[in-house]
C-alpha positions as CSV (number, residue, x, y, z in Angstrom):
1,X,-23.5,48.6,-27.2
2,X,-27.4,49.1,-25.4
3,X,-26.2,52.7,-26.3
4,X,-26.5,52.1,-29.4
5,X,-30.3,51.7,-29.3
6,X,-30.7,54.6,-27.5
7,X,-28.3,56.8,-30.0
8,X,-30.4,55.6,-32.8
9,X,-33.4,56.4,-31.4
10,X,-32.4,59.7,-29.5
11,X,-31.1,60.5,-32.6
12,X,-34.7,60.4,-35.4
13,X,-37.2,59.8,-32.5
14,X,-39.3,63.3,-33.4
15,X,-38.6,64.8,-37.1
16,X,-41.2,66.5,-38.6
17,X,-41.4,66.5,-42.4
18,X,-43.4,65.7,-45.8
19,X,-43.3,62.4,-47.9
20,X,-44.5,62.6,-51.0
21,X,-47.5,60.0,-51.6
22,X,-47.1,57.1,-53.4
23,X,-46.5,53.3,-53.9
24,X,-43.6,52.4,-51.5
25,X,-40.1,51.7,-52.7
26,X,-38.1,49.0,-52.6
27,X,-34.3,49.6,-50.8
28,X,-31.8,47.8,-51.1
29,X,-28.5,48.0,-49.2
30,X,-26.3,45.4,-50.9
31,X,-23.3,46.9,-47.7
32,X,-25.8,46.1,-44.8
33,X,-26.8,43.3,-46.7
34,X,-31.1,43.7,-46.3
35,X,-33.8,44.6,-48.1
36,X,-36.4,46.9,-47.2
37,X,-39.7,48.7,-48.4
38,X,-40.2,52.4,-47.6
39,X,-42.4,55.6,-48.4
40,X,-38.9,57.0,-50.7
41,X,-35.7,56.5,-50.6
42,X,-34.2,56.6,-47.1
43,X,-31.1,59.1,-45.8
44,X,-27.4,57.0,-45.2
45,X,-25.6,58.0,-42.7
46,X,-22.9,57.0,-40.1
47,X,-22.1,57.6,-36.6
48,X,-20.1,56.2,-33.4
49,X,-21.1,53.6,-30.7
50,X,-18.7,52.7,-27.9
51,X,-19.2,49.2,-26.6
52,X,-19.1,48.2,-23.2
53,X,-15.6,47.6,-24.1
54,X,-15.0,50.9,-24.4
55,X,-14.0,50.3,-28.2
56,X,-16.0,52.1,-30.9
57,X,-18.1,50.8,-33.6
58,X,-19.4,52.4,-36.5
59,X,-23.2,52.1,-37.2
60,X,-24.7,52.7,-40.3
61,X,-28.2,54.5,-40.3
62,X,-30.9,54.1,-43.3
63,X,-34.4,56.8,-42.7
64,X,-36.9,58.4,-44.3
65,X,-39.3,60.5,-43.3
66,X,-43.1,60.0,-43.9
67,X,-45.2,62.6,-42.3
68,X,-44.4,63.5,-38.8
69,X,-42.9,59.8,-38.7
70,X,-40.3,58.1,-39.7
71,X,-39.0,54.8,-40.6
72,X,-35.4,53.8,-40.4
73,X,-32.8,50.5,-39.9
74,X,-29.6,51.3,-38.9
75,X,-27.1,48.0,-38.3
76,X,-24.0,47.3,-36.8
77,X,-21.4,44.7,-36.5
78,X,-19.5,43.2,-33.0
79,X,-16.4,41.4,-32.9
80,X,-16.1,37.8,-31.8
81,X,-14.7,38.3,-28.5
82,X,-17.8,40.8,-28.2
83,X,-21.1,39.9,-27.0
84,X,-24.5,41.1,-27.9
85,X,-28.1,40.6,-25.5
86,X,-31.2,41.5,-26.4
87,X,-32.1,42.0,-23.0
88,X,-29.4,44.3,-22.0
89,X,-30.2,46.0,-25.6
90,X,-33.6,46.4,-24.6
91,X,-32.8,48.0,-21.4
92,X,-31.1,50.3,-22.6
93,X,-33.4,51.7,-25.2
94,X,-35.7,52.3,-22.7
95,X,-33.6,53.5,-20.0
96,X,-31.8,56.4,-22.3
97,X,-35.2,57.3,-23.9
98,X,-36.7,57.4,-20.5
99,X,-39.8,55.2,-21.8
100,X,-42.6,52.8,-21.0
101,X,-42.7,49.8,-22.5
102,X,-46.2,49.1,-23.9
103,X,-44.7,45.9,-25.6
104,X,-41.9,43.3,-25.3
105,X,-41.4,39.9,-27.1
106,X,-38.8,37.9,-28.7
107,X,-39.1,37.6,-32.0
108,X,-36.7,35.8,-34.6
109,X,-35.5,36.2,-37.9
110,X,-34.9,33.5,-40.4
111,X,-34.1,31.5,-37.0
112,X,-32.0,34.3,-35.5
113,X,-32.6,35.8,-32.6
114,X,-34.6,39.1,-32.2
115,X,-36.8,41.0,-29.8
116,X,-39.7,43.4,-30.3
117,X,-40.7,46.2,-28.4
118,X,-43.3,48.9,-28.9
119,X,-42.8,52.3,-25.9
120,X,-43.8,55.4,-25.7
121,X,-41.7,58.1,-24.9
122,X,-41.7,61.7,-24.9
123,X,-38.6,64.0,-26.8
124,X,-36.9,66.7,-25.5
125,X,-39.7,69.5,-27.1
126,X,-42.8,67.9,-24.8
127,X,-43.9,65.8,-27.8
128,X,-45.0,61.7,-26.6
129,X,-44.2,59.6,-29.4
130,X,-44.0,56.2,-30.0
131,X,-41.4,54.0,-31.3
132,X,-42.1,50.8,-32.7
133,X,-38.5,48.7,-32.9
134,X,-37.6,45.4,-33.8
135,X,-34.2,43.8,-33.3
136,X,-32.2,40.6,-34.4
137,X,-28.8,39.5,-34.0
138,X,-28.0,37.8,-36.9
139,X,-24.5,36.4,-37.7
140,X,-22.8,39.5,-35.2
141,X,-24.7,42.0,-36.6
142,X,-27.3,43.3,-35.2
143,X,-30.2,44.9,-37.6
144,X,-32.4,48.0,-35.6
145,X,-35.8,48.0,-37.2
146,X,-38.1,51.5,-36.2
147,X,-41.2,53.0,-36.5
148,X,-41.5,55.7,-34.5
149,X,-44.7,59.0,-34.8
150,X,-46.3,61.1,-32.7
151,X,-48.4,59.1,-30.4
152,X,-51.2,61.5,-30.9
153,X,-51.4,60.1,-34.6
154,X,-51.4,56.1,-33.8
155,X,-54.1,54.3,-35.4
156,X,-54.9,51.5,-38.0
157,X,-53.1,53.6,-40.3
158,X,-49.8,54.3,-38.8
159,X,-49.9,49.9,-37.6
160,X,-50.7,49.3,-40.9
161,X,-47.3,51.4,-41.9
162,X,-45.3,50.0,-39.2
163,X,-46.8,46.4,-40.0
164,X,-45.4,46.8,-44.0
165,X,-42.2,48.2,-43.3
166,X,-41.1,45.7,-40.5
167,X,-42.8,42.9,-42.7
168,X,-40.9,43.5,-45.5
169,X,-37.3,43.1,-44.2
170,X,-35.3,40.6,-44.9
171,X,-31.2,39.7,-44.8
172,X,-29.6,39.2,-48.0
173,X,-26.4,36.9,-48.4
174,X,-22.9,37.9,-48.1
């Protein structure tokens, strides 16, 4: 499952485009059982990942572009005979990105365990980027939030956007 975070990150590490300016929207995912504020309606996609057992697990992504950055929520479910480790997820993400950890902290969401990271990495085309990631294990569903942007754009405005995105994330009832 540690490959999940790497795949999510690498797939959307640096995306270039222009988003419309204005108020953010509240995006609700009934299937994902979450709400989050984003700059515009996210693009939805699905891909498979492979658990440590070799079993395929579907993962679902909602991502939106804002300038040269991307806001993304991913999630996947794991079965009762599987385990998920926040530490192994962190290690897998960092290793798959060949990233340097800037911050790493234990966090929680409504009592569910989580991990918050800020890493620096370089894309295949040489762009250095920051990934502010949070992941939570909520009732056998792992949520991954990422705010990714070029390092040279880091500043109070980007940090405020990343915090607005992360702080707005809520898990909803089944």
